[in-house]
C-alpha atoms as one frame of an Amber mdcrd trajectory, in Angstrom:
protein
  68.401 -62.014  93.028  65.035 -62.505  94.675  61.805 -63.136  92.806  60.562
 -59.715  93.870  63.621 -58.026  92.334  63.235 -60.061  89.143  59.566 -59.106
  88.896  60.462 -55.455  89.454  63.078 -55.650  86.687  60.645 -57.366  84.325
  58.029 -54.703  85.062  60.623 -51.984  84.430  61.671 -53.634  81.144  58.028
 -53.883  80.044  57.497 -50.250  80.976  60.574 -49.216  79.004  59.358 -51.296
  76.049  56.043 -49.426  76.063  57.869 -46.099  76.299  60.040 -47.132  73.352
  56.950 -48.001  71.296  55.429 -44.590  72.081  58.720 -42.890  71.223  58.805
 -44.776  67.901  55.245 -43.657  67.110  56.117 -40.069  67.986  59.251 -40.288
  65.847  57.219 -41.600  62.890  54.758 -38.715  63.244  57.589 -36.181  63.439
  59.274 -37.680  60.375  56.034 -37.376  58.391  55.633 -33.760  59.495  59.264
 -33.100  58.584  58.705 -34.602  55.122  55.637 -32.392  54.663  57.609 -29.313
  55.699  60.456 -30.199  53.343  57.947 -30.524  50.506  56.481 -27.114  51.347
  59.956 -25.551  51.463  60.847 -27.094  48.106  57.635 -25.750  46.581  58.314
 -22.308  48.049  61.878 -22.424  46.693  60.538 -23.324  43.254  58.023 -20.464
  43.365  60.755 -18.086  44.515  62.991 -19.221  41.658  60.195 -18.668  39.140
  59.475 -15.201  40.528  63.166 -14.267  40.398  63.346 -15.572  36.843  60.281
 -13.520  35.891  61.745 -10.396  37.493  64.978 -10.966  35.572  63.055 -11.207
  32.309  61.209  -7.974  33.064  64.455  -6.194  33.954  65.934  -7.371  30.647
  62.856  -6.092  28.823  63.199  -2.719  30.570  66.849  -2.543  29.586  65.893
  -3.251  25.973  63.268  -0.498  26.079  65.782   1.885  27.688  68.262   1.143
  24.914  65.628   1.855  22.255  64.607   5.100  23.976  68.257   6.170  24.144
  68.641   5.545  20.403  65.485   7.525  19.662  66.664  10.425  21.868  70.043
  10.400  20.136  68.339  10.543  16.733  66.099  13.411  17.862  69.079  15.343
  19.269  71.004  14.976  16.010  68.200  16.661  14.029
């Protein structure tokens, strides 16, 4: 292998090393963004869960009120 070919290979290896460093930096940035997005999704899931829980409580309250109204209507109809 001639010196010229060796120098070309060394230059190519150095170039690839720089590309790898840039790729690593990009990967780190993307991982941080991914972590941020996961955190946002988890927060949204938690909010959604709380809203669903609140809706369930209100539905239960409505069912209780409906039951009381039914009892009152039954008592009125018996009179």
